[in-house]
Structure formats: C-alpha cells, structure tokens
MARBA-3410 file (N, C-alpha, C, O; in Angstrom, 1 decimal):
100
0.8,-1.2,0.0,0.0,0.0,0.0,0.9,1.2,0.0,1.9,1.3,0.7 ~ 0.5,2.2,-0.8,1.3,3.4,-0.9,1.2,4.3,0.3,0.1,4.4,0.9 ~ 2.2,5.1,0.6,2.1,6.1,1.7,1.2,7.2,1.4,0.6,7.8,2.2 ~ 1.0,7.4,0.1,0.2,8.6,-0.4,-1.3,8.2,-0.5,-2.1,9.1,-0.8 ~ -1.7,7.0,-0.3,-3.0,6.6,-0.4,-3.9,7.3,0.7,-3.5,7.3,1.8
-5.0,7.9,0.2,-5.8,8.5,1.1,-5.5,10.0,1.4,-6.4,10.7,2.0 ~ -4.4,10.5,0.9,-4.1,11.9,1.0,-4.8,12.7,0.0,-4.8,12.3,-1.2 ~ -5.4,13.8,0.4,-6.1,14.6,-0.6,-5.4,16.0,-0.6,-4.9,16.5,0.5 ~ -5.4,16.6,-1.7,-4.9,17.9,-1.8,-5.9,18.9,-2.3,-6.8,18.5,-3.0 ~ -5.8,20.2,-1.9,-6.8,21.2,-2.3,-6.3,21.9,-3.5,-7.0,22.7,-4.1
-5.0,21.7,-3.9,-4.5,22.4,-5.0,-4.7,21.6,-6.3,-4.7,20.4,-6.3 ~ -5.0,22.4,-7.4,-5.2,21.7,-8.7,-3.9,21.1,-9.3,-2.8,21.5,-8.8 ~ -4.0,20.2,-10.2,-2.9,19.5,-10.8,-2.0,20.5,-11.6,-0.8,20.4,-11.7 ~ -2.7,21.5,-12.2,-2.0,22.5,-13.0,-2.2,23.9,-12.4,-3.3,24.1,-11.8 ~ -1.2,24.7,-12.5,-1.4,26.1,-11.9,-2.5,26.9,-12.6,-2.6,26.8,-13.9
-3.2,27.6,-11.9,-4.3,28.5,-12.5,-3.7,29.9,-12.6,-3.2,30.4,-11.6 ~ -3.7,30.5,-13.8,-3.2,31.9,-13.9,-4.0,32.9,-13.1,-5.2,32.8,-13.0 ~ -3.3,33.9,-12.6,-4.0,34.9,-11.9,-4.8,35.8,-12.8,-4.4,36.0,-14.0 ~ -5.9,36.4,-12.4,-6.6,37.4,-13.2,-5.7,38.6,-13.4,-4.8,38.9,-12.6 ~ -5.9,39.3,-14.5,-5.1,40.4,-14.9,-5.1,41.5,-13.9,-4.0,42.1,-13.6
-6.2,41.7,-13.2,-6.2,42.8,-12.2,-5.4,42.5,-11.0,-4.8,43.4,-10.3 ~ -5.2,41.2,-10.7,-4.4,40.8,-9.5,-2.9,40.9,-9.9,-2.1,41.4,-9.1 ~ -2.6,40.6,-11.2,-1.2,40.8,-11.6,-0.8,42.2,-11.6,0.3,42.6,-11.1 ~ -1.7,43.1,-12.1,-1.5,44.5,-12.1,-1.3,45.1,-10.7,-0.4,45.9,-10.4 ~ -2.1,44.6,-9.7,-2.0,45.0,-8.4,-0.6,44.6,-7.8,0.0,45.4,-7.0
-0.2,43.4,-8.1,1.1,42.9,-7.6,2.2,43.8,-8.1,3.1,44.2,-7.4 ~ 2.2,44.0,-9.5,3.3,44.8,-10.1,3.3,46.2,-9.6,4.4,46.8,-9.4 ~ 2.1,46.8,-9.4,2.1,48.2,-8.8,2.6,48.2,-7.4,3.3,49.1,-7.1 ~ 2.3,47.2,-6.6,2.8,47.2,-5.2,4.3,47.0,-5.2,5.0,47.7,-4.4 ~ 4.8,46.2,-6.1,6.3,46.0,-6.2,7.0,47.3,-6.7,8.0,47.7,-6.2
6.3,48.0,-7.6,6.9,49.2,-8.1,7.0,50.3,-7.1,7.9,51.1,-7.0 ~ 5.9,50.4,-6.2,5.9,51.4,-5.2,6.8,51.1,-4.0,7.4,52.0,-3.4 ~ 6.9,49.8,-3.7,7.6,49.4,-2.4,9.0,48.8,-2.6,9.6,48.5,-1.6 ~ 9.5,48.6,-3.8,10.7,47.8,-3.9,11.9,48.7,-3.9,13.0,48.2,-3.8 ~ 11.8,50.0,-3.8,13.0,50.9,-3.8,12.9,51.9,-2.7,11.8,52.3,-2.2
14.0,52.4,-2.2,14.1,53.4,-1.2,13.5,54.7,-1.8,12.7,55.4,-1.2 ~ 14.0,55.0,-3.0,13.5,56.2,-3.8,12.5,55.7,-4.8,13.0,54.9,-5.7 ~ 11.3,56.0,-4.8,10.3,55.5,-5.7,10.4,56.0,-7.1,10.6,57.2,-7.3 ~ 10.4,55.1,-8.0,10.4,55.4,-9.4,9.0,55.5,-9.9,8.1,54.8,-9.4 ~ 8.7,56.3,-11.0,7.4,56.2,-11.6,7.1,54.8,-12.1,8.1,54.1,-12.5
5.9,54.4,-12.2,5.5,53.1,-12.6,6.0,52.8,-14.0,6.4,51.7,-14.3 ~ 5.9,53.8,-14.9,6.3,53.5,-16.3,7.8,53.3,-16.4,8.2,52.5,-17.3 ~ 8.6,53.9,-15.5,10.0,53.7,-15.5,10.3,52.3,-15.0,11.2,51.6,-15.5 ~ 9.6,51.9,-13.9,9.7,50.5,-13.4,9.4,49.5,-14.4,10.1,48.5,-14.6 ~ 8.4,49.7,-15.2,8.0,48.8,-16.3,9.1,48.7,-17.3,9.4,47.6,-17.9
9.7,49.9,-17.7,10.7,49.9,-18.7,12.0,49.1,-18.1,12.7,48.5,-18.9 ~ 12.2,49.2,-16.9,13.4,48.5,-16.3,13.1,47.0,-16.3,14.0,46.2,-16.6 ~ 11.9,46.6,-16.2,11.5,45.1,-16.3,11.7,44.7,-17.7,12.2,43.6,-18.0 ~ 11.4,45.6,-18.7,11.6,45.2,-20.1,13.1,45.1,-20.4,13.5,44.2,-21.2 ~ 13.9,45.9,-19.8,15.4,45.8,-20.0,15.9,44.5,-19.5,16.7,43.9,-20.2
15.4,44.0,-18.4,15.9,42.8,-17.8,15.5,41.6,-18.7,16.3,40.7,-19.0 ~ 14.2,41.6,-19.2,13.8,40.6,-20.2,14.6,40.6,-21.5,15.0,39.6,-22.0 ~ 14.8,41.8,-22.0,15.5,42.0,-23.3,17.0,41.5,-23.1,17.5,40.9,-24.0 ~ 17.6,41.8,-22.0,19.0,41.3,-21.7,19.0,39.8,-21.8,20.0,39.3,-22.3 ~ 18.1,39.1,-21.1,18.1,37.7,-21.1,17.9,37.1,-22.5,18.5,36.2,-22.9
16.9,37.8,-23.3,16.7,37.3,-24.7,17.9,37.5,-25.6,18.3,36.6,-26.3 ~ 18.5,38.7,-25.5,19.7,38.9,-26.3,20.9,38.1,-25.9,21.6,37.6,-26.8 ~ 21.1,37.8,-24.6,22.2,36.9,-24.2,22.0,35.6,-24.8,23.0,34.9,-25.2 ~ 20.8,35.1,-24.8,20.5,33.7,-25.3,20.7,33.7,-26.8,21.2,32.8,-27.4 ~ 20.2,34.8,-27.5,20.2,34.8,-29.0,21.6,35.0,-29.5,22.0,34.4,-30.4
22.4,35.9,-28.9,23.7,36.3,-29.3,24.8,35.4,-28.8,25.9,35.3,-29.4 ~ 24.5,34.7,-27.7,25.5,33.8,-27.1,26.6,34.6,-26.3,27.6,34.0,-26.0 ~ 26.3,35.8,-26.0,27.3,36.7,-25.3,26.4,37.7,-24.6,25.2,37.9,-24.9 ~ 27.1,38.5,-23.7,26.4,39.5,-23.0,26.2,40.7,-23.9,27.1,41.1,-24.6 ~ 25.0,41.2,-24.1,24.7,42.3,-25.0,25.3,43.6,-24.6,25.4,43.9,-23.5
25.8,44.4,-25.6,26.3,45.7,-25.4,25.2,46.7,-25.2,24.0,46.4,-25.4 ~ 25.6,47.9,-24.8,24.5,48.9,-24.6,23.8,49.2,-25.9,22.6,49.5,-25.9 ~ 24.6,49.2,-27.0,24.0,49.5,-28.3,23.0,48.4,-28.7,21.9,48.6,-29.2 ~ 23.4,47.1,-28.4,22.5,46.0,-28.7,21.2,46.1,-27.9,20.1,45.9,-28.4 ~ 21.3,46.5,-26.6,20.2,46.7,-25.7,19.3,47.8,-26.2,18.0,47.6,-26.3
19.8,49.0,-26.5,19.0,50.1,-27.0,18.3,49.8,-28.3,17.1,50.1,-28.4 ~ 19.0,49.1,-29.2,18.4,48.7,-30.5,17.3,47.7,-30.2,16.2,47.9,-30.8 ~ 17.5,46.8,-29.4,16.5,45.7,-29.1,15.2,46.3,-28.5,14.1,45.8,-28.7 ~ 15.4,47.3,-27.6,14.3,48.0,-27.0,13.6,49.0,-27.8,12.5,49.5,-27.5 ~ 14.3,49.5,-28.9,13.7,50.5,-29.8,13.8,51.9,-29.2,12.9,52.7,-29.4
14.8,52.1,-28.4,15.0,53.5,-27.8,16.4,54.0,-28.1,17.2,53.2,-28.6 ~ 16.6,55.3,-27.9,17.9,55.8,-28.1,18.9,55.5,-27.0,18.5,55.0,-25.9 ~ 20.2,55.6,-27.3,21.2,55.4,-26.3,21.1,56.3,-25.1,21.3,55.9,-24.0 ~ 20.7,57.6,-25.4,20.5,58.5,-24.3,19.3,58.1,-23.3,19.5,58.1,-22.1 ~ 18.2,57.6,-23.9,17.1,57.1,-23.1,17.5,55.9,-22.3,17.1,55.7,-21.2
18.3,55.0,-23.0,18.7,53.8,-22.3,19.6,54.1,-21.1,19.5,53.6,-20.0 ~ 20.6,55.1,-21.3,21.5,55.5,-20.3,20.7,56.1,-19.1,21.0,56.0,-17.9 ~ 19.7,56.9,-19.4,18.8,57.6,-18.4,18.2,56.5,-17.6,18.1,56.6,-16.3 ~ 17.6,55.4,-18.2,17.0,54.4,-17.5,18.0,53.6,-16.6,17.7,53.3,-15.4 ~ 19.2,53.4,-17.1,20.2,52.8,-16.2,20.6,53.6,-15.1,20.8,53.1,-13.9
20.7,54.9,-15.3,21.0,55.8,-14.2,19.9,55.8,-13.1,20.2,55.9,-11.9 ~ 18.7,55.8,-13.6,17.5,55.7,-12.7,17.5,54.4,-11.8,17.0,54.4,-10.7 ~ 18.0,53.4,-12.4,18.0,52.1,-11.7,19.0,51.9,-10.7,18.9,51.0,-9.8 ~ 20.0,52.8,-10.6,21.0,52.7,-9.6,20.5,53.0,-8.3,19.9,54.1,-8.0 ~ 20.7,52.1,-7.3,20.1,52.3,-6.0,21.0,53.2,-5.2,20.6,53.6,-4.1
22.2,53.5,-5.6,23.1,54.2,-4.8,23.1,55.7,-5.1,23.9,56.5,-4.6 ~ 22.0,56.2,-5.9,21.9,57.6,-6.2,21.6,58.4,-4.9,20.9,57.9,-4.0 ~ 22.1,59.6,-4.8,21.9,60.4,-3.7,20.4,60.8,-3.7,19.8,61.0,-4.7 ~ 19.8,60.9,-2.5,18.4,61.2,-2.4,18.0,62.6,-2.9,16.8,62.8,-3.2 ~ 19.0,63.5,-3.0,18.6,64.8,-3.4,18.6,65.0,-4.9,18.3,66.1,-5.4
19.0,64.0,-5.7,19.0,64.1,-7.1,17.6,63.8,-7.7,16.8,63.1,-7.1 ~ 17.4,64.4,-8.9,16.1,64.2,-9.6,16.4,63.7,-11.0,17.2,64.3,-11.7 ~ 15.7,62.6,-11.4,15.9,62.1,-12.7,14.6,62.5,-13.5,13.5,62.0,-13.1 ~ 14.8,63.3,-14.5,13.6,63.7,-15.3,13.3,62.7,-16.4,14.2,62.1,-17.0 ~ 12.0,62.5,-16.6,11.5,61.5,-17.6,10.6,62.2,-18.5,10.0,61.6,-19.5
END
C-alpha cells in the first residue's frame, strides 16, 4: 500500500493563472515598495523590459549584449537607455532628480 493513499490535496494539478487585475496590483505594489526612492511606474515597467531583453539577447547572441544591442532591441535611443540605467542605480543620492 502506498504512503500517499488517502491523502487529498486542495491544489489543482496544473497552476491556475492569476486574473489580470491581480497581476497589475502585484506589479504596482512592487513598483511602489521595492525601492528606497520610488520610481514612476512606467520607468519601473521599462526596467523590467530591460531585464527581459537582456536575457533574450544573451541567449540569442551567445554573449552579454552591449549597450547598443540593448538600446536597439528595446527600440530606444542610447540617451534614453542610459537615463534608465542611471535611474535604476540604487546608490543615487536622495537629493537628485531624474527627469523623464
């Protein structure tokens, strides 16, 4: 007789995707609370896109992508890309302001 006989679980066999509004609430909460200095939500979303694009380009190119590769892949200018990288630095002084 198996040790698992008679055990019941309340979880389904396959994961159920969260509703879109729950996902949005989670992302918004992370954007608001994940940093000492809060970034605007659209900047936080762009930083998430940078992370995803970096992983895709690394896999596709077989090497770590350059800044030019990243900016081209995201469809933004080098200046915009550099501004996003500057905004993502957690060591920025609290008195500085990054304009978007």
